[in-house]
C-alpha positions as CSV (number, residue, x, y, z in Angstrom):
1,X,-40.8,-10.2,-30.5
2,X,-38.8,-13.3,-32.1
3,X,-40.3,-15.6,-34.7
4,X,-41.1,-19.3,-34.3
5,X,-39.6,-20.7,-37.8
6,X,-39.6,-24.4,-36.6
7,X,-41.4,-26.0,-33.4
8,X,-42.0,-29.1,-32.0
9,X,-45.0,-30.2,-30.0
10,X,-45.0,-33.3,-28.2
11,X,-42.4,-35.0,-30.3
12,X,-41.9,-38.7,-29.5
13,X,-39.9,-40.7,-32.0
14,X,-40.2,-44.5,-31.8
15,X,-37.5,-47.5,-32.9
16,X,-39.8,-50.0,-32.6
17,X,-41.4,-50.1,-29.2
18,X,-38.8,-48.2,-27.6
19,X,-38.7,-44.6,-27.3
20,X,-35.8,-42.7,-28.3
21,X,-36.9,-39.0,-27.6
22,X,-39.8,-38.6,-25.5
23,X,-42.6,-35.8,-25.9
24,X,-40.1,-32.9,-27.2
25,X,-41.7,-29.5,-27.1
26,X,-39.4,-26.8,-28.6
27,X,-39.4,-24.1,-30.2
28,X,-36.6,-22.9,-32.7
29,X,-36.8,-19.1,-33.2
30,X,-35.9,-17.3,-37.1
31,X,-32.3,-16.3,-37.6
32,X,-31.1,-17.9,-34.5
33,X,-29.4,-20.5,-33.6
34,X,-30.1,-23.7,-31.2
35,X,-28.2,-26.0,-29.7
36,X,-29.1,-29.6,-28.5
37,X,-26.8,-30.6,-26.1
38,X,-26.2,-33.8,-23.8
39,X,-24.5,-37.1,-23.5
40,X,-23.7,-39.8,-26.4
41,X,-27.2,-41.8,-27.0
42,X,-29.3,-39.1,-25.5
43,X,-31.8,-38.5,-28.3
44,X,-30.4,-35.5,-30.1
45,X,-29.7,-36.9,-33.2
46,X,-33.2,-39.1,-33.1
47,X,-34.4,-35.6,-32.8
48,X,-32.7,-33.4,-35.5
49,X,-33.8,-36.2,-37.7
50,X,-37.3,-35.8,-37.0
51,X,-37.0,-32.2,-38.2
52,X,-36.5,-33.0,-41.9
53,X,-38.3,-36.6,-42.1
54,X,-35.0,-38.5,-42.2
55,X,-36.4,-41.0,-40.5
56,X,-38.8,-41.7,-43.3
57,X,-36.0,-43.9,-44.6
58,X,-36.0,-46.0,-41.9
59,X,-39.4,-48.2,-41.7
60,X,-39.3,-49.3,-38.0
61,X,-39.3,-45.5,-36.4
62,X,-42.9,-44.1,-35.9
63,X,-43.1,-40.6,-34.9
64,X,-46.3,-38.7,-32.7
65,X,-46.5,-35.7,-32.1
66,X,-46.4,-32.5,-34.7
67,X,-43.4,-30.9,-36.4
68,X,-44.1,-27.8,-37.7
69,X,-42.6,-25.1,-40.1
70,X,-44.2,-21.9,-41.0
71,X,-47.0,-23.1,-38.2
72,X,-47.6,-25.9,-40.6
73,X,-47.5,-29.9,-39.3
74,X,-44.0,-31.2,-41.7
75,X,-45.7,-35.0,-41.3
76,X,-49.2,-34.1,-42.5
77,X,-50.3,-36.0,-45.4
78,X,-50.4,-33.8,-48.5
79,X,-46.7,-32.7,-47.2
80,X,-44.1,-34.1,-50.2
81,X,-41.1,-35.5,-47.4
82,X,-38.9,-34.7,-50.8
83,X,-40.0,-31.0,-50.7
84,X,-39.7,-30.6,-47.0
85,X,-36.1,-31.4,-47.2
86,X,-35.2,-28.5,-49.7
87,X,-36.7,-26.2,-46.7
88,X,-34.9,-28.2,-44.0
89,X,-31.7,-28.5,-44.8
90,X,-29.2,-30.9,-43.4
91,X,-25.4,-31.2,-42.6
92,X,-24.1,-34.3,-41.3
93,X,-20.8,-35.0,-39.0
94,X,-18.6,-36.3,-41.8
95,X,-18.5,-34.2,-44.9
96,X,-20.3,-36.1,-47.5
97,X,-19.1,-35.1,-51.5
98,X,-20.3,-36.6,-54.1
99,X,-17.0,-38.7,-54.8
100,X,-17.1,-38.9,-58.6
101,X,-18.5,-35.1,-58.6
102,X,-16.7,-31.6,-59.6
103,X,-16.7,-29.1,-56.7
104,X,-19.5,-27.6,-59.1
105,X,-22.0,-30.6,-59.6
106,X,-21.6,-31.1,-55.9
107,X,-22.7,-27.6,-55.0
108,X,-25.7,-27.7,-57.5
109,X,-26.4,-31.5,-57.3
110,X,-29.9,-30.5,-55.7
111,X,-31.0,-28.3,-58.0
112,X,-30.4,-30.6,-61.1
113,X,-32.4,-33.1,-59.1
114,X,-35.4,-31.2,-59.6
115,X,-35.1,-30.2,-63.0
116,X,-32.9,-27.1,-63.0
117,X,-30.4,-27.4,-65.9
118,X,-29.5,-23.7,-67.2
119,X,-25.8,-23.1,-67.1
120,X,-26.1,-19.9,-65.9
121,X,-28.3,-20.3,-63.2
122,X,-26.2,-23.0,-61.8
123,X,-23.3,-20.9,-62.2
124,X,-25.0,-18.1,-60.3
125,X,-26.4,-20.4,-57.5
126,X,-23.2,-22.1,-57.1
127,X,-21.2,-19.0,-56.7
128,X,-23.3,-17.7,-54.1
129,X,-24.1,-20.8,-52.1
130,X,-19.8,-21.1,-51.9
131,X,-19.5,-17.6,-51.3
132,X,-22.1,-18.3,-47.9
133,X,-20.1,-21.1,-47.4
134,X,-16.7,-19.0,-47.2
135,X,-15.4,-20.9,-49.5
136,X,-15.4,-19.3,-53.1
137,X,-12.0,-17.4,-52.9
138,X,-10.4,-21.1,-52.2
139,X,-12.1,-22.8,-55.1
140,X,-13.3,-20.4,-57.9
141,X,-10.6,-21.3,-60.1
142,X,-10.8,-25.5,-59.4
143,X,-14.9,-25.9,-59.8
144,X,-14.1,-28.7,-62.4
145,X,-11.8,-30.9,-60.3
146,X,-12.9,-33.1,-58.4
147,X,-14.6,-32.4,-54.8
148,X,-13.1,-35.4,-52.9
149,X,-9.4,-33.3,-54.0
150,X,-10.4,-30.7,-51.2
151,X,-9.4,-30.7,-47.4
152,X,-11.8,-32.0,-44.9
153,X,-12.8,-28.8,-43.8
154,X,-13.1,-27.7,-47.4
155,X,-15.3,-30.6,-47.9
156,X,-17.7,-29.6,-45.1
157,X,-18.1,-26.3,-46.4
158,X,-19.1,-27.8,-49.8
159,X,-22.1,-29.5,-47.9
160,X,-23.0,-26.6,-46.2
161,X,-22.9,-25.4,-50.0
162,X,-24.5,-27.6,-51.4
163,X,-27.7,-27.8,-48.5
164,X,-27.7,-23.7,-49.2
165,X,-27.8,-24.1,-52.8
166,X,-31.4,-24.6,-52.9
167,X,-32.0,-22.0,-50.6
168,X,-33.4,-23.8,-47.2
169,X,-35.2,-22.1,-44.6
170,X,-34.0,-23.9,-42.2
171,X,-30.6,-25.7,-41.5
172,X,-30.0,-28.5,-39.3
173,X,-26.4,-29.8,-38.3
174,X,-25.7,-33.1,-37.1
175,X,-22.0,-32.5,-35.1
176,X,-20.9,-30.5,-38.1
177,X,-17.1,-30.1,-36.9
178,X,-16.2,-33.1,-35.1
179,X,-14.6,-34.9,-37.4
180,X,-12.6,-31.7,-38.3
181,X,-9.4,-29.8,-37.3
182,X,-8.8,-26.9,-34.9
183,X,-8.7,-24.4,-37.7
184,X,-11.3,-25.8,-39.6
185,X,-13.8,-25.9,-36.8
186,X,-12.5,-21.9,-36.4
187,X,-13.9,-21.5,-40.0
188,X,-17.1,-23.3,-39.5
189,X,-18.1,-21.7,-36.6
190,X,-17.5,-18.1,-38.1
191,X,-19.4,-19.4,-40.8
192,X,-22.3,-20.4,-38.7
193,X,-22.4,-16.3,-37.2
194,X,-22.9,-15.1,-40.9
195,X,-25.1,-18.1,-42.0
196,X,-27.8,-17.1,-39.3
197,X,-28.4,-13.7,-41.0
198,X,-30.1,-15.6,-43.4
199,X,-31.3,-18.6,-42.6
200,X,-32.3,-20.6,-39.0
201,X,-29.9,-22.9,-37.8
202,X,-30.2,-26.6,-35.0
203,X,-27.0,-27.8,-34.4
204,X,-26.4,-31.1,-32.6
205,X,-22.8,-30.7,-30.7
206,X,-21.0,-32.5,-28.0
207,X,-18.3,-30.0,-27.4
208,X,-20.1,-27.6,-24.9
209,X,-18.1,-24.4,-25.7
210,X,-19.0,-24.5,-29.3
211,X,-23.0,-24.5,-28.2
212,X,-21.6,-21.7,-25.8
213,X,-19.8,-19.7,-28.3
214,X,-22.1,-20.3,-31.3
215,X,-25.7,-20.6,-30.0
216,X,-28.5,-18.2,-29.2
217,X,-30.4,-20.9,-27.5
218,X,-29.7,-24.4,-26.0
219,X,-31.7,-27.7,-25.2
220,X,-29.8,-30.3,-23.0
221,X,-31.0,-33.8,-23.8
222,X,-30.9,-36.7,-21.6
223,X,-31.9,-40.0,-21.9
224,X,-34.4,-39.2,-24.8
225,X,-35.9,-36.3,-22.7
226,X,-35.1,-32.8,-22.7
227,X,-34.7,-31.9,-19.6
228,X,-33.8,-27.8,-20.0
229,X,-34.6,-25.2,-22.9
230,X,-33.2,-21.1,-22.4
231,X,-31.2,-18.8,-23.8
232,X,-27.5,-20.3,-24.3
233,X,-26.3,-17.7,-22.0
234,X,-28.6,-19.1,-18.7
235,X,-28.5,-22.6,-19.5
236,X,-24.7,-22.3,-19.3
237,X,-24.5,-19.6,-15.7
238,X,-27.4,-20.3,-14.2
239,X,-29.4,-23.4,-15.3
240,X,-32.4,-24.5,-13.3
241,X,-32.2,-28.5,-13.6
242,X,-29.4,-29.9,-11.3
243,X,-28.6,-32.4,-14.1
244,X,-27.7,-29.5,-16.4
245,X,-25.5,-27.9,-14.2
246,X,-24.0,-31.2,-13.2
247,X,-23.5,-32.2,-16.9
248,X,-22.0,-28.6,-18.3
249,X,-20.0,-28.6,-15.0
250,X,-18.2,-32.2,-16.1
251,X,-19.2,-34.0,-13.3
252,X,-21.2,-36.7,-16.2
253,X,-21.3,-37.0,-19.7
């Protein structure tokens, strides 16, 4: 039986009075990839950002329901959002290297924030994270150079390495390849297959072929509702809901 690493129960995200996502209950299994698909504006990213309290930064956003990580509600009063974001990392749509920092300092920035300053420890983590992000061989002789000198695909893998450096249990990815060329996209997709051996991944993608290639489970969102969820092969070959089938076959979206 697969373990549920993260789960939402009846999660609704309000922007002021308007619900961006309504009553979504969804399990995310340990060391599996869950893809969130659906047309633009359907609530995928809104839902994703609720999974590590990113919405805390927006005063007009309110969340109802529960987001459980290892069975504990991350929105409970005694939960520190900074700790939650270490346990549930985030990779954004566009690569986000810190422009004034070296490759090395980009990767270990999160550790330095929590007071880790031992150079040997930082180097050990940087090497491990860059290897996990399939980037070590490309940058090991350039660690002191600015990260902004890297290609777009390399910068995105730096962003992934930085998220991995703090050893998250779950990694959220918001359209991580949408700004990349096909070769870089392939590199990230290959990387995901390796990463899921160590971390639970939730990926928002507008690319249905990508969802079919990389994910184990898929959830289809439409107008703020989760319409259908299940094993990826079933969602793509034999969906239950006609709206899912219409979207997957390109009749709208």
